[in-house]
DRENDO-1510 file (C-alpha; in Angstrom, 1 decimal, always signed):
<recs>
REC; n; res; u; v; w
REC; 1; ARG; +0.0; +0.0; +0.0 .
REC; 2; TYR; +2.9; +2.4; +0.8 .
REC; 3; LEU; +4.5; +2.0; -2.6 .
REC; 4; VAL; +1.2; +2.4; -4.4 .
REC; 5; THR; +0.3; +5.6; -2.6 .
REC; 6; SER; +3.8; +7.2; -2.4 .
REC; 7; ASN; +5.6; +6.1; -5.5 .
REC; 8; ASP; +8.8; +6.4; -3.4 .
REC; 9; PRO; +11.8; +6.5; -5.7 .
REC; 10; ARG; +14.0; +5.0; -3.0 .
REC; 11; VAL; +12.1; +1.7; -3.4 .
REC; 12; SER; +13.7; -0.4; -6.1 .
REC; 13; GLY; +11.8; -3.7; -5.6 .
REC; 14; MET; +9.0; -5.3; -3.6 .
REC; 15; VAL; +8.5; -8.7; -2.0 .
REC; 16; TYR; +4.9; -9.6; -1.4 .
REC; 17; LEU; +4.4; -12.5; +1.0 .
REC; 18; ALA; +1.1; -14.4; +0.7 .
REC; 19; PRO; -0.9; -11.8; -1.2 .
REC; 20; THR; -4.6; -12.1; -0.4 .
REC; 21; ARG; -7.5; -12.0; -2.9 .
REC; 22; ASP; -9.3; -8.8; -3.6 .
REC; 23; ALA; -11.2; -8.4; -0.3 .
REC; 24; GLY; -14.6; -7.1; -1.5 .
REC; 25; GLU; -14.8; -9.7; -4.2 .
REC; 26; ARG; -13.8; -12.5; -1.8 .
REC; 27; LEU; -16.4; -11.3; +0.7 .
REC; 28; GLU; -19.1; -11.2; -2.0 .
REC; 29; GLN; -18.2; -14.8; -3.0 .
REC; 30; GLY; -18.4; -15.9; +0.6 .
REC; 31; MET; -21.7; -14.1; +1.6 .
REC; 32; GLY; -23.5; -14.2; -1.8 .
REC; 33; LYS; -24.2; -11.2; -3.9 .
REC; 34; GLU; -27.5; -10.1; -2.2 .
REC; 35; ALA; -26.1; -10.4; +1.4 .
REC; 36; TYR; -23.0; -8.5; +0.4 .
REC; 37; GLN; -24.9; -5.7; -1.3 .
REC; 38; ALA; -27.1; -5.5; +1.8 .
REC; 39; ILE; -24.2; -5.1; +4.2 .
REC; 40; VAL; -22.5; -2.6; +2.0 .
REC; 41; LYS; -25.7; -0.6; +1.9 .
REC; 42; GLU; -26.0; -0.8; +5.7 .
REC; 43; ALA; -22.4; +0.3; +6.2 .
REC; 44; GLN; -22.7; +3.2; +3.7 .
REC; 45; ALA; -25.9; +4.4; +5.4 .
REC; 46; ILE; -24.2; +4.4; +8.8 .
REC; 47; ALA; -21.2; +6.2; +7.4 .
REC; 48; ASP; -23.3; +8.8; +5.5 .
REC; 49; ALA; -25.2; +9.5; +8.7 .
REC; 50; GLY; -21.9; +10.4; +10.4 .
REC; 51; ASP; -22.1; +7.5; +12.8 .
REC; 52; ASN; -19.5; +4.8; +13.1 .
REC; 53; ASP; -21.6; +1.9; +14.5 .
REC; 54; ILE; -20.5; -1.7; +14.2 .
REC; 55; VAL; -21.5; -3.9; +11.2 .
REC; 56; ILE; -21.0; -7.6; +11.3 .
REC; 57; ALA; -20.0; -9.5; +8.2 .
REC; 58; GLU; -20.3; -13.3; +8.6 .
REC; 59; PHE; -19.3; -15.4; +5.6 .
REC; 60; ASP; -17.8; -18.5; +4.4 .
REC; 61; MET; -14.4; -18.0; +2.9 .
REC; 62; ALA; -14.2; -18.5; -0.8 .
REC; 63; PRO; -12.0; -21.2; -2.4 .
REC; 64; PRO; -9.3; -22.2; -2.0 .
REC; 65; ALA; -10.3; -22.3; +1.6 .
REC; 66; PRO; -12.0; -25.5; +2.7 .
REC; 67; PRO; -15.8; -25.6; +2.6 .
REC; 68; GLY; -17.3; -24.3; +5.9 .
REC; 69; SER; -14.4; -22.0; +6.8 .
REC; 70; SER; -16.4; -19.2; +8.3 .
REC; 71; ILE; -15.3; -15.8; +9.3 .
REC; 72; VAL; -17.1; -13.2; +11.5 .
REC; 73; ARG; -15.8; -9.7; +11.2 .
REC; 74; PRO; -17.4; -7.1; +13.5 .
REC; 75; GLN; -16.0; -3.7; +12.7 .
REC; 76; THR; -17.0; -0.1; +12.3 .
REC; 77; ALA; -18.9; +0.8; +9.2 .
REC; 78; THR; -16.1; +3.0; +7.8 .
REC; 79; SER; -13.5; +0.4; +8.5 .
REC; 80; PHE; -15.7; -2.2; +6.8 .
REC; 81; LEU; -16.1; +0.0; +3.7 .
REC; 82; SER; -12.4; +0.8; +3.4 .
REC; 83; HIS; -11.4; -2.9; +3.6 .
REC; 84; TRP; -14.3; -4.9; +2.3 .
REC; 85; GLY; -16.3; -2.5; +0.3 .
REC; 86; PRO; -16.5; -2.4; -3.5 .
REC; 87; ASN; -14.2; +0.6; -3.7 .
REC; 88; ALA; -11.8; -0.6; -1.0 .
REC; 89; ASN; -8.1; -0.1; -1.0 .
REC; 90; THR; -7.7; -3.8; -0.8 .
REC; 91; VAL; -8.3; -4.6; -4.4 .
REC; 92; HIS; -4.8; -5.9; -4.8 .
REC; 93; THR; -4.8; -6.8; -8.4 .
REC; 94; LYS; -6.0; -3.3; -9.3 .
REC; 95; GLU; -3.4; -1.7; -7.0 .
REC; 96; MET; -0.6; -3.9; -8.4 .
REC; 97; ARG; -0.9; -2.2; -11.8 .
REC; 98; LYS; +0.5; +0.9; -10.2 .
REC; 99; VAL; +3.7; -0.9; -9.0 .
REC; 100; LYS; +6.4; -0.3; -11.6 .
REC; 101; VAL; +9.4; -1.8; -9.6 .
REC; 102; PRO; +10.3; -5.5; -9.8 .
REC; 103; VAL; +8.1; -7.7; -7.6 .
REC; 104; LEU; +8.5; -11.1; -6.1 .
REC; 105; SER; +5.4; -12.8; -4.7 .
REC; 106; ILE; +5.6; -15.9; -2.5 .
REC; 107; ALA; +2.7; -18.2; -1.4 .
REC; 108; GLY; +2.1; -21.8; -0.4 .
REC; 109; SER; -0.3; -24.6; -1.3 .
REC; 110; GLU; -1.9; -24.7; +2.2 .
REC; 111; ASP; -2.8; -21.0; +2.1 .
REC; 112; PRO; -6.6; -20.7; +2.4 .
REC; 113; PHE; -6.4; -17.2; +0.7 .
REC; 114; VAL; -4.1; -17.9; -2.2 .
REC; 115; ASP; -4.0; -20.6; -4.8 .
REC; 116; GLU; -1.5; -20.8; -7.7 .
REC; 117; PRO; -4.0; -19.5; -10.3 .
REC; 118; PHE; -4.6; -16.4; -8.2 .
REC; 119; LEU; -0.9; -16.0; -7.6 .
REC; 120; LYS; -0.3; -16.1; -11.3 .
REC; 121; ALA; -3.0; -13.5; -12.0 .
REC; 122; PHE; -1.7; -11.3; -9.2 .
REC; 123; THR; +1.8; -11.5; -10.7 .
REC; 124; ARG; +0.5; -10.7; -14.2 .
REC; 125; ALA; -1.3; -7.7; -12.8 .
REC; 126; ALA; +1.9; -6.0; -11.7 .
REC; 127; GLY; +2.8; -2.9; -13.7 .
REC; 128; GLY; +6.5; -3.8; -13.9 .
REC; 129; LYS; +8.6; -7.0; -14.0 .
REC; 130; ALA; +7.2; -9.5; -11.6 .
REC; 131; GLU; +7.7; -13.2; -10.7 .
REC; 132; TYR; +6.4; -15.6; -8.1 .
REC; 133; GLN; +7.4; -18.6; -6.1 .
REC; 134; TYR; +4.7; -21.1; -5.2 .
REC; 135; TYR; +5.6; -23.6; -2.6 .
REC; 136; ASP; +3.5; -26.6; -3.5 .
REC; 137; ASP; +4.7; -28.7; -0.6 .
REC; 138; GLY; +2.2; -27.6; +2.1 .
REC; 139; ALA; +3.3; -24.1; +3.0 .
REC; 140; PRO; +0.6; -22.2; +5.0 .
REC; 141; HIS; -0.4; -18.5; +4.7 .
REC; 142; SER; +2.0; -17.6; +7.5 .
REC; 143; LEU; +4.9; -19.5; +5.8 .
REC; 144; VAL; +5.7; -20.8; +9.2 .
REC; 145; GLY; +8.0; -23.8; +8.8 .
REC; 146; TRP; +9.2; -22.4; +5.4 .
REC; 147; GLU; +11.2; -19.5; +6.8 .
REC; 148; ASP; +14.6; -20.7; +5.6 .
REC; 149; ARG; +13.4; -21.4; +2.1 .
REC; 150; THR; +11.5; -18.1; +2.0 .
REC; 151; THR; +14.5; -16.2; +3.3 .
REC; 152; ALA; +16.8; -17.9; +0.7 .
REC; 153; ASP; +14.4; -17.1; -2.1 .
REC; 154; ILE; +14.2; -13.4; -1.1 .
REC; 155; ILE; +18.0; -13.1; -0.7 .
REC; 156; GLY; +18.6; -14.8; -4.0 .
REC; 157; TRP; +16.0; -12.5; -5.7 .
REC; 158; VAL; +17.4; -9.3; -4.2 .
REC; 159; GLY; +21.0; -10.5; -5.0 .
REC; 160; GLU; +20.1; -10.7; -8.7 .
REC; 161; ARG; +19.1; -7.1; -8.6 .
REC; 162; VAL; +22.0; -5.6; -6.7 .
REC; 163; GLU; +24.7; -4.3; -8.9 .
</recs>
């Protein structure tokens, strides 16, 4: 998010660990279109009234998460809209188009938020040169247990770019 909003010339590359799906789209898939539109409408009405009451989004996570993986997210209306709304700043594939520096993305096969097709699409969305590493040997979203491999991949990738 920093790089997208700042365009900081000091940043010469970016490593993105376990990029998540576009949040609003993922929520709509999990809740269903009608329920999603209803909670967005509710949150917008609360925000437009100048209140900041709590809204609760309860939904099943979309694939690749296992069926029945539910999430309940109580949060303020403005927080909900900025993260989960249709115009949220968490539309990563849209935001990645603004990134012009080289990008390395890393994710694993046991990540309920990222599968390889999404990681490929996310990588293609980057505005500059981008590549990815997909650990198909059970790596979770946190990459816990894959720290050495992740570190080696990052160091190798950065080393290729250092003159």
